[in-house]
C-alpha positions as CSV (number, residue, x, y, z in Angstrom):
1,M,109.0,6.3,-42.4
2,L,107.7,9.6,-40.3
3,K,105.0,9.9,-43.0
4,K,104.0,6.0,-42.1
5,S,104.4,6.4,-38.4
6,F,102.2,9.7,-38.3
7,L,99.4,8.1,-41.0
8,L,99.4,5.4,-38.4
9,S,99.0,7.4,-34.9
10,I,96.2,9.1,-37.2
11,I,94.6,5.9,-38.3
12,L,94.5,4.3,-34.6
13,I,93.4,7.7,-32.8
14,S,90.5,8.0,-35.5
15,A,89.6,4.5,-34.5
16,F,89.9,4.9,-31.0
17,F,87.4,7.9,-30.9
18,L,84.6,5.9,-33.4
19,T,84.5,3.1,-31.2
20,G,85.3,3.4,-27.8
21,C,84.6,6.9,-27.2
22,S,81.5,7.7,-29.0
23,P,78.7,8.5,-26.5
24,K,76.1,5.9,-26.4
25,T,72.9,7.2,-27.8
26,T,70.5,4.6,-26.4
27,T,70.8,4.4,-23.0
28,L,67.9,3.6,-21.4
29,T,66.1,3.3,-18.1
30,E,63.0,1.1,-17.2
31,S,60.9,1.0,-14.3
32,N,57.4,0.8,-13.7
33,N,56.1,0.2,-17.3
34,K,58.2,3.1,-19.0
35,I,61.1,3.4,-21.0
36,T,63.1,6.6,-21.6
37,Y,65.8,7.2,-24.7
38,P,66.9,9.8,-26.5
39,C,65.5,9.8,-30.3
40,L,68.1,9.2,-32.8
41,K,68.7,12.0,-35.3
42,E,66.7,11.8,-38.5
43,K,65.5,8.4,-37.4
44,T,61.9,7.8,-36.1
45,A,60.8,7.6,-32.5
46,F,60.2,3.5,-33.5
47,E,63.3,3.2,-35.3
48,S,65.1,4.8,-32.3
49,L,63.0,2.4,-30.1
50,T,64.1,-0.4,-32.0
51,I,67.5,0.1,-32.6
52,S,68.2,0.3,-28.7
53,N,68.1,-3.2,-28.4
54,N,64.3,-3.4,-26.9
55,K,61.9,-6.0,-27.8
56,V,58.9,-4.4,-29.9
57,E,56.1,-5.9,-31.2
58,F,53.5,-3.7,-32.8
59,Q,50.5,-4.2,-35.5
60,E,49.8,-2.3,-38.4
61,S,47.4,0.0,-38.9
62,S,45.9,2.6,-41.3
63,Y,47.3,5.1,-38.5
64,G,50.4,3.4,-38.8
65,K,52.4,0.8,-36.7
66,M,51.0,0.5,-33.0
67,I,53.0,-0.7,-30.4
68,T,51.5,-3.8,-28.6
69,S,54.6,-4.7,-26.1
70,I,58.1,-3.5,-25.1
71,N,60.6,-5.7,-23.2
72,N,57.8,-8.5,-22.6
73,V,55.6,-6.3,-21.4
74,P,51.9,-6.2,-23.4
75,Q,49.2,-3.7,-23.4
76,G,45.8,-5.1,-22.3
77,N,43.4,-4.6,-19.1
78,G,42.7,-1.0,-20.7
79,K,45.9,0.0,-20.6
80,Y,48.1,1.0,-24.2
81,W,51.8,2.3,-24.5
82,Q,51.9,5.5,-25.4
83,Y,54.9,8.2,-25.8
84,S,55.8,11.6,-25.6
85,I,58.6,13.7,-26.9
86,D,60.2,15.7,-24.1
87,N,57.0,15.0,-21.7
88,Q,54.4,16.2,-24.5
89,Y,52.3,13.6,-25.8
90,A,52.6,13.0,-29.5
91,E,50.2,14.0,-32.1
92,V,51.6,11.4,-34.9
93,G,52.5,7.8,-34.9
94,A,56.2,6.9,-33.6
95,D,57.2,5.6,-36.9
96,A,55.8,9.3,-38.4
97,Y,57.5,11.5,-36.1
98,K,61.0,12.3,-37.1
99,C,64.0,13.2,-34.4
100,L,65.6,15.9,-34.7
101,G,68.2,14.3,-32.4
102,S,67.9,16.1,-29.1
103,E,64.8,15.0,-27.9
104,I,63.6,12.6,-25.3
105,I,61.3,9.9,-26.0
106,T,59.0,8.5,-23.2
107,W,57.1,5.1,-23.7
108,E,54.4,4.1,-20.6
109,L,52.1,2.0,-20.7
110,K,48.7,3.8,-19.3
C-alpha cells in the first residue's frame, strides 16, 4: 500500500511540473509592428513563430519562405517583414535558421 501511495505521489508531482509549472517558451510582445519571442530549441525561426500562436502568412520562393503578414499586419508600401537573431540581422531565411534555444528572435516591419 505504501508503494502505491508513493508511486501515485510521484505521478501527481510529475504531472504538476510538466503541465502547470513549465515556463512559457513562446511569450510574445507586440508593439509598433514588432514581434519578439524566444527561439525554440531545434526548431527553425519560422517554426518558432508559427508555434507561438501568431497568424502568419507567407509565400514560397527559391530562397525559402517569405513572410508577407504577421497577425494581420501585411508588408507593403516598400516595407517588408525582416527578422533578427539577438539583434543581428539574419543571413539566412527564417525557415533555414535552426535554433540553439537561447536566442531571441525579433520580426520588424521595415
